[in-house]
C-alpha positions, 0 to 999 in steps of 0.5 A: 299365333306367333310368327315362326321367326319369333318362336325361338326367342322368348324373354323369361322371368328368371331375373325378376324371380331371382331378385324377388327371392332375394327380397326385392319386391319392386323390380323395374325393367327399363329400356329406351327407344329413339336414341338413333332417330333424327327427329322426335323425342328420346323415350324410356319405358319402365315396367313393374311386373306382377309375380302371379301372372304373365302375358304371353307373346311378349318379345323384344319390340324390335322383333315385332311388327308395328301391328303386333306391338299395338295389339300387345300394348293394352294387354301389357299396360293392364298386366303391369303393376305399374308402368310409365314412359318418360321422354326427353324432347329434341330440344333437351337432346340438343341442350343436354347431349344424348347421354344426359337426355337419356338419363333425364327420360329415365328419371321421368319414367321412374318417377312416373311409376308411383312406386319406389324401385328396389332393383332396376334391370336395364337393357345394355351395358350402360347404367343410365338410371343410376341410384346404386340399385341397377343391374345391366343386361346385354340384350336384356330386351330379348332375355328379360320379360320386364325389359321386353315389356318396357321396350314395347310400351316405350316403342308404341308410345313414341310411335304414336307421338310421331304419327300424331306429328306427321300431319304437321310436317307433310313430306317427311313420312314421320308416320312411317319412319318415326323420325329415323333416317331412311331415303325419303326422310333424307331427301325431304331434309335436303329439299325442305330443310329440318323441321322444328322437331329435328335434332339440330346439333347432330352431324347429319345437319351440317350440309342441309339447307336451313330455310326456317330455323337457326342452326346453333353452333355447338360449343367448342366446334372446331370447324371453320366458320361458314363451313356449312349452311346455317353457320354464321361468320366466315363469309359475307352475307351475300356469299352465304346467301348464294351458297345456301340458295344453291343448296336449296335449289339442288335439294329441291331438284332432288326432291322433285325427282324423288316425287316428294315436291311438285315441279314448280313449272307443273304447279304453275300450269295447274294454278293458272288453269292452262293445259300443259302441252303434251310431249310429241311422240313420247310415252310417259310411264306411270309413276312406280 
């Protein structure tokens, strides 16, 4: 049963039917997910719907809970005449820029269908598919059934990728935030720096400790060299090392306060087997 909040908005087949009636046999709905994430791929879903039957309860993926999307995924995948999800990796997002990375993911999704589209319905007011046969629909994922189906297929596929990455990067909560910014994700970045699946040229990276990975300087960057951790030039090696270490120390303290990292002093007691001294006349509240 649908939640009450979802009963008021249902995407329809009106756009697809109009195109079918005009002679377009292969109508593809396209939507992207992950453009605003700080880590993981940018993904684009593409879906071709059959003319004779439909799956109910499909909505814009952003309106559905994760459990609702997962429950719909196999039904939608089995219902579609063809579907595919294309990805642009975090490396490609950095190398190409987000616009070209989205075009690349869209091309991979279209190529993965195994059919040649005669018309493509794209969510939003930007044609990132091209080819001269695209119709743009603002709020298309809420109005157009094939776009809504593509959004769910893309969202679930990308979410599964991020959940699979989570065990490799403990502390970043990728299984929960899917690479999008949230308080715990931000604190983890401050405490431990970026991972290998973070997008490294984004502005949020400017003042993070770079503990393991080189930070590329964007071409044409007009900031003074050495203006943030991870940038080369502008200061001596010792000064740069001291500055980065100060950022690391401060970030680790923030991470300890947030409960993401263990206090080094407590860790030393645990590893040595010593009994940690109890605080006198103090009541320590359990963690919230």
